[in-house]
C-alpha positions as CSV (number, residue, x, y, z in Angstrom):
1,M,13.2,18.2,-18.0
2,S,10.1,18.5,-19.0
3,D,6.9,18.3,-16.3
4,I,5.2,14.7,-16.5
5,S,2.9,14.9,-13.5
6,S,0.3,15.9,-16.2
7,F,-0.3,15.7,-19.7
8,N,-2.2,18.2,-22.0
9,G,-2.8,19.0,-26.0
10,L,-3.1,15.1,-26.9
11,G,-6.4,14.3,-27.7
12,S,-8.1,10.9,-26.6
13,S,-7.0,8.2,-28.7
14,G,-10.6,6.5,-27.6
15,A,-8.8,3.1,-26.5
16,S,-7.7,5.2,-23.0
17,G,-11.4,4.3,-21.8
18,L,-11.7,1.2,-22.9
19,F,-8.0,-0.5,-21.2
20,Q,-9.4,1.6,-18.2
21,I,-12.4,-1.2,-17.9
22,L,-9.7,-4.0,-18.9
23,R,-6.9,-2.7,-16.2
24,D,-8.9,-5.4,-13.5
25,G,-7.4,-8.1,-15.1
26,R,-11.0,-9.4,-16.1
27,P,-11.4,-11.0,-19.3
28,R,-14.3,-10.2,-21.6
29,T,-15.4,-10.3,-24.6
30,R,-15.7,-7.6,-27.2
31,T,-19.3,-7.8,-26.9
32,E,-19.5,-7.3,-23.5
33,L,-17.3,-4.5,-24.2
34,A,-19.4,-2.5,-26.6
35,E,-22.1,-3.0,-24.2
36,Q,-20.5,-1.6,-21.4
37,M,-19.1,1.3,-23.2
38,G,-22.4,1.9,-25.3
39,L,-19.9,1.7,-28.7
40,A,-20.4,-0.3,-32.0
41,R,-18.7,-3.8,-32.0
42,S,-16.2,-2.5,-34.8
43,T,-15.2,0.7,-33.2
44,V,-14.1,-1.3,-30.3
45,T,-12.3,-4.0,-32.5
46,L,-10.4,-1.2,-34.2
47,R,-9.6,0.1,-30.3
48,L,-8.4,-3.6,-29.0
49,E,-6.0,-3.8,-32.0
50,A,-4.1,-0.5,-31.0
51,L,-3.9,-2.0,-27.6
52,M,-2.9,-5.4,-28.9
53,E,-0.3,-3.7,-31.0
54,L,1.1,-1.8,-27.6
55,G,1.4,-5.6,-26.5
56,L,-1.2,-4.4,-23.2
57,V,-3.9,-6.8,-23.7
58,G,-5.1,-9.7,-25.7
59,F,-6.5,-12.7,-26.5
60,I,-6.7,-15.7,-23.6
61,D,-6.6,-19.9,-24.5
62,D,-10.5,-20.1,-22.7
63,P,-13.0,-18.7,-25.1
64,V,-17.1,-18.4,-23.8
65,S,-19.4,-20.8,-25.5
66,T,-22.9,-20.1,-25.2
67,G,-23.8,-22.8,-27.6
68,G,-22.9,-21.6,-31.0
69,R,-19.4,-20.6,-31.8
70,P,-16.9,-19.7,-28.8
71,S,-16.6,-16.0,-27.9
72,S,-12.7,-14.6,-27.8
73,R,-12.1,-13.2,-24.6
74,I,-9.5,-10.6,-24.2
75,A,-7.5,-9.6,-21.1
76,L,-4.6,-7.0,-19.6
77,R,-1.3,-9.2,-20.9
78,A,0.5,-7.6,-17.3
79,G,3.4,-10.0,-18.1
80,R,4.4,-8.7,-21.5
81,K,5.3,-4.7,-20.3
82,V,7.0,-3.9,-17.5
83,V,7.9,-0.9,-15.0
84,L,11.2,-0.7,-13.1
85,G,10.7,-0.2,-8.8
86,V,13.9,2.0,-7.1
87,D,13.9,1.9,-3.7
88,I,17.1,4.4,-2.5
89,G,18.2,4.1,1.1
90,A,20.6,5.8,3.2
91,S,22.7,3.0,2.9
92,H,21.0,0.9,0.8
93,L,19.9,0.4,-3.0
94,R,16.9,-1.9,-3.5
95,V,15.7,-2.5,-7.6
96,A,13.1,-4.8,-9.1
97,V,11.2,-5.2,-12.3
98,T,7.3,-5.5,-12.2
99,D,4.8,-6.7,-14.3
100,L,1.6,-4.3,-14.8
101,T,-0.2,-5.8,-11.4
102,G,3.0,-4.7,-9.2
103,H,4.4,-8.8,-8.8
104,R,8.1,-8.5,-9.0
105,L,9.7,-10.4,-11.3
106,H,13.2,-10.1,-10.7
107,E,15.3,-8.0,-7.6
108,A,18.5,-7.0,-7.0
109,E,20.1,-5.3,-3.8
110,R,23.5,-3.6,-3.5
111,T,24.7,-1.6,0.2
112,M,26.1,1.9,-0.8
113,A,25.5,4.8,1.2
114,V,23.3,7.6,-0.4
115,A,25.5,10.5,0.7
116,L,28.0,8.9,-2.6
117,G,26.2,11.6,-4.7
118,P,24.1,11.2,-7.1
119,H,26.1,10.5,-10.3
120,L,27.6,7.3,-8.2
121,V,24.4,6.0,-6.7
122,L,22.4,6.0,-10.2
123,Q,25.1,4.9,-12.3
124,A,24.6,1.6,-9.6
125,V,20.5,1.5,-10.1
126,V,21.2,2.0,-13.8
127,E,23.7,-0.9,-13.9
128,L,21.5,-3.0,-11.8
129,A,17.9,-2.0,-13.6
130,T,20.0,-3.0,-16.7
131,G,21.0,-6.8,-15.6
132,L,17.5,-7.1,-14.1
133,L,15.6,-6.3,-17.6
134,E,18.5,-9.0,-18.9
135,E,17.6,-11.5,-16.8
136,S,13.9,-11.4,-16.7
137,G,14.2,-11.4,-20.4
138,R,13.0,-7.6,-21.2
139,A,14.2,-5.6,-23.7
140,L,14.2,-1.6,-23.0
141,T,11.0,-1.0,-25.5
142,D,9.0,-3.7,-22.5
143,L,10.0,-1.2,-20.1
144,L,7.1,1.4,-19.9
145,A,8.2,3.4,-16.3
146,I,10.5,4.3,-13.4
147,G,9.7,4.8,-9.8
148,I,12.0,5.8,-7.3
149,G,11.7,6.7,-3.9
150,V,14.1,8.5,-2.3
151,P,15.2,9.3,1.6
152,G,14.4,13.1,1.9
153,P,11.8,15.8,0.7
154,V,10.9,16.2,-3.4
155,E,9.7,18.4,-5.8
156,H,7.2,16.0,-6.9
157,R,6.7,17.9,-10.0
158,T,10.2,17.7,-11.3
159,G,11.3,14.7,-9.7
160,R,14.2,17.2,-7.6
161,P,15.2,16.2,-4.0
162,I,15.4,19.7,-1.8
163,N,17.6,19.9,0.5
164,P,17.7,16.4,1.6
165,P,19.3,16.4,5.0
166,I,21.2,12.9,4.5
167,M,21.8,13.2,0.9
168,P,25.0,15.9,0.4
169,R,25.4,16.9,-3.2
170,W,21.0,15.7,-4.3
171,N,20.1,19.4,-3.7
172,G,18.2,20.3,-6.8
173,F,20.0,17.4,-8.8
174,D,17.7,16.1,-11.9
175,V,17.4,12.4,-10.8
176,P,14.6,12.2,-13.8
177,G,16.5,13.8,-16.7
178,Y,19.8,11.4,-15.4
179,L,17.7,7.7,-15.8
180,Q,15.6,8.7,-18.8
181,D,19.1,9.5,-21.1
182,H,20.0,5.7,-19.9
183,F,16.3,4.4,-20.4
184,H,14.1,6.8,-22.0
185,V,11.0,6.3,-20.3
186,P,8.9,8.5,-18.1
187,V,10.5,8.5,-14.5
188,L,8.7,9.7,-11.1
189,V,10.8,10.5,-7.9
190,D,9.1,10.9,-4.3
191,N,9.8,10.5,-0.6
192,D,10.3,7.2,0.8
193,V,7.5,7.2,2.8
194,N,5.2,8.2,0.1
195,I,5.9,5.3,-2.0
196,M,6.1,2.9,1.0
197,A,2.3,4.1,1.9
198,L,1.2,3.0,-1.9
199,G,3.1,-0.3,-1.2
200,E,1.5,-1.3,2.1
201,R,-1.8,-0.1,0.6
202,N,-1.3,-2.3,-2.6
203,V,0.0,-5.6,-0.5
204,A,-2.4,-5.2,2.2
205,W,-5.2,-3.0,2.6
206,P,-6.2,-2.5,-0.8
207,N,-10.1,-2.0,-0.4
208,V,-8.9,0.8,2.0
209,D,-9.1,4.9,1.3
210,N,-7.7,6.1,4.1
211,L,-4.7,5.2,5.8
212,I,-1.5,6.3,7.2
213,Y,1.8,4.9,6.9
214,V,4.8,5.7,9.5
215,K,8.0,4.9,8.7
216,V,10.2,5.0,12.1
217,A,14.3,4.3,12.0
218,T,17.1,6.8,11.4
219,G,14.3,9.4,10.9
220,I,10.3,9.5,10.8
221,G,7.8,10.5,8.6
222,S,4.7,9.4,7.5
223,G,2.7,8.5,4.2
224,I,-0.9,9.7,4.2
225,V,-3.5,8.2,1.6
226,S,-6.6,10.0,1.5
227,S,-10.0,9.1,-0.4
228,G,-7.8,6.6,-2.2
229,M,-4.7,9.4,-3.2
230,L,-1.6,9.9,-1.9
231,Q,-1.6,12.9,0.1
232,R,1.7,15.3,-1.0
233,G,0.4,18.9,-0.3
234,A,1.4,22.2,-1.6
235,D,4.9,21.4,-1.6
236,G,5.2,18.1,-1.3
237,V,5.8,17.6,2.5
238,A,2.5,16.3,4.1
239,G,3.1,14.2,6.2
240,D,6.8,14.7,7.5
241,I,6.1,14.6,11.1
242,G,9.1,14.2,12.4
243,H,9.6,17.8,13.0
244,I,7.0,18.5,15.5
245,R,7.5,19.1,18.8
246,V,6.6,16.3,21.5
247,H,5.8,17.5,25.0
248,N,8.4,14.5,26.3
249,G,11.7,16.5,25.4
250,T,14.3,17.4,27.4
251,G,15.4,20.2,25.8
252,V,17.2,17.8,22.8
253,P,18.7,19.1,19.6
254,C,17.1,18.5,16.4
255,H,19.2,18.1,12.8
256,C,16.8,20.9,11.7
257,G,17.5,23.5,14.1
258,N,14.7,23.2,17.0
259,K,14.5,21.0,20.0
260,D,12.5,18.3,21.1
261,C,11.2,17.4,17.5
262,L,10.0,13.9,17.1
263,E,12.7,12.5,15.5
264,A,14.9,13.5,17.9
265,V,13.3,11.8,20.7
266,A,11.5,9.2,19.4
267,S,14.0,7.8,16.3
268,G,16.0,4.7,16.2
269,P,19.6,6.8,17.2
270,A,17.4,8.7,19.4
271,V,16.5,5.6,22.0
272,A,19.9,4.4,21.3
273,S,21.4,8.0,22.5
274,K,19.2,7.2,25.6
275,L,20.2,3.4,26.2
276,R,23.8,4.8,26.0
277,A,23.5,7.1,28.9
278,L,22.0,4.2,31.3
279,G,25.3,2.2,30.0
280,S,23.9,-0.2,27.0
281,D,26.2,-0.6,24.2
282,A,23.7,0.7,21.5
283,R,24.3,3.5,18.5
284,T,21.7,2.6,15.8
285,S,18.5,1.4,15.6
286,E,19.7,-2.0,14.8
287,D,20.9,-2.2,18.2
288,V,17.9,-1.3,19.9
289,V,16.2,-3.9,18.0
290,R,18.9,-6.4,19.4
291,L,18.4,-5.2,22.8
292,V,14.8,-5.5,23.0
293,G,14.7,-8.7,21.6
294,A,17.3,-10.0,24.4
295,G,14.9,-9.4,27.0
296,N,16.9,-5.6,27.7
297,T,14.2,-4.8,30.3
298,E,15.7,-0.5,30.2
299,A,15.2,-1.0,26.2
300,A,11.9,-2.7,25.9
301,H,11.0,1.1,28.7
302,A,12.4,3.2,26.3
303,V,10.9,1.7,23.2
304,R,7.7,1.8,24.9
305,Q,8.1,5.6,25.8
306,A,9.2,6.2,22.0
307,G,6.3,4.5,21.0
308,R,4.0,7.0,23.3
309,D,6.1,10.5,21.7
310,V,4.7,8.6,18.2
311,G,1.4,8.1,19.4
312,E,1.6,11.6,20.7
313,V,1.9,13.6,17.4
314,L,-0.3,10.4,15.7
315,S,-3.3,11.5,17.6
316,A,-3.2,15.1,16.2
317,C,-3.4,13.3,12.5
318,V,-5.9,11.7,13.9
319,S,-8.5,13.4,15.0
320,L,-7.7,15.9,11.2
321,I,-7.2,13.2,8.4
322,N,-9.4,10.5,10.5
323,P,-7.9,7.3,8.7
324,S,-8.6,3.5,8.8
325,V,-5.6,2.1,9.3
326,I,-2.4,3.4,11.0
327,V,0.8,1.3,9.1
328,I,4.4,1.5,11.8
329,G,7.4,0.6,9.6
330,G,11.0,1.1,9.3
331,S,13.0,-0.8,11.9
332,M,12.0,0.5,15.2
333,A,8.6,-1.7,14.4
334,R,10.8,-4.4,14.3
335,T,10.8,-3.9,18.2
336,G,7.9,-6.1,18.5
337,E,4.6,-5.1,20.8
338,Q,6.1,-2.9,23.2
339,F,6.8,0.2,20.6
340,I,3.1,0.2,18.5
341,A,1.4,-0.6,22.1
342,G,3.1,2.9,23.2
343,I,1.3,4.3,19.8
344,R,-1.6,2.4,20.7
345,E,-1.9,3.9,24.5
346,A,-1.4,7.5,23.4
347,V,-3.6,7.3,20.6
348,Y,-6.3,5.8,22.0
349,S,-6.2,7.6,25.3
350,R,-5.8,11.1,23.4
351,T,-8.5,10.9,20.4
352,V,-11.6,11.1,20.6
353,P,-13.6,7.5,20.6
354,L,-15.6,8.4,17.3
355,A,-12.6,9.2,15.3
356,T,-10.4,5.2,17.0
357,Q,-13.9,3.2,17.1
358,H,-13.4,1.4,13.8
359,L,-9.2,2.4,13.7
360,Q,-6.2,-0.2,13.5
361,I,-2.6,0.1,14.3
362,V,-0.4,-2.5,12.7
363,Q,2.6,-3.5,11.9
364,S,3.7,-3.5,8.5
365,S,3.2,-6.7,6.2
366,S,5.3,-5.2,3.4
367,G,8.3,-5.1,5.4
368,V,11.8,-4.3,3.7
369,H,9.6,-4.4,0.2
370,A,7.2,-1.6,0.6
371,A,9.4,1.2,-0.9
372,V,10.4,-0.7,-3.3
373,L,6.8,-2.1,-4.2
374,G,5.7,1.2,-3.7
375,A,7.7,3.3,-5.7
376,S,6.7,0.0,-8.7
377,M,3.2,1.2,-8.3
378,L,3.9,4.8,-8.5
379,A,5.5,3.7,-11.8
380,I,2.5,1.8,-13.1
381,H,-0.2,4.3,-11.9
382,H,2.1,6.6,-14.8
383,A,2.2,4.0,-17.4
384,M,-1.4,3.0,-17.4
385,S,-3.5,7.1,-16.9
386,P,-5.6,7.7,-19.5
387,E,-3.1,10.5,-20.7
388,R,0.0,7.8,-20.7
389,I,-2.1,5.1,-23.2
390,D,-3.3,8.5,-25.1
391,A,-0.1,9.4,-25.7
392,M,1.4,5.6,-26.4
393,V,-1.7,4.8,-29.1
394,L,-1.7,8.0,-30.9
395,G,1.9,7.6,-31.1
396,L,1.8,4.7,-33.6
397,S,1.9,5.1,-36.7
398,G,-2.3,5.2,-38.3
399,A,-3.6,4.7,-34.9
400,P,-7.3,4.9,-35.0
401,T,-9.0,7.6,-33.2
402,G,-12.4,6.4,-33.5
């Protein structure tokens, strides 16, 4: 499989710069575009024709009159081309067709265990995606890219899962190659928490450049946006906070082989285990949510302590990264204020005031849709990048390059 994380050797069509201006969705006349780019109007017209042929931009119906003949305006055609966002969870699939602004056009879900292996799961993705494209009236030629989130570590450059604990038979599997054989478009794969960070930021915090998204459910992980860019680190494991040791542990073993990891102490199953020891019927994160909702005092105390444990680790993250916002997602976030209050308590007491004076710690607003929205944004950012636009324009027969 080729590396789709970068492009080189294509040259420039000249149209990509024009398209990046129009990506904001604001209509402009050819004269305005020519002035903004410092080019002749005839050159702008040639580049617009290429973008129109690709179906990326078009004229809108409300020309502007300045006293003479109205000037036609051009804008992004956000609904013409589409991408697919795919959320592969531990026990579910969620697939959405979205336009180029990230608006979901059609969506489908299926209960399915990721442990069934890549062939069965990805075949289900193909079936759902094909049905959604038909339902939305789109052909394969309207699809620009696919973004996928999976519940495990990913080598982002190749899109292959690397030793994912809850994904047997997925290690090293060529996920992009499998789907490219069916859809013939670029496929980008990332860890589920990274794409949740993208989805949450796009939905709720588009003007925030420094954000941490924390998912607390069966496992614990975080996605980091710093200076407006998703941070993956040297090997794609940036944000793997679930295996940092916490002081509140009592020698609890973690599946990674260490003891008292945050995930082993404060995840949904870890809290459920503590409640079982106290006599409650709890085995999953959902059981913990149910008990807290029913007013169980022991569950509320356990959740509050789990929040403190998560906050202990996040206090170090705040000192290192200095985010403006920490978003808490995953099933444990649905236990309510007790959990987030525990996080705030630890973060604010353990971090210097300068780092927390403007810090917001909030519950996710995109909820269960964070991952599929983020997967769509991953695909959109790739499909609308200057390199991809150049590649598409230069692929047109007789495409202008001036």
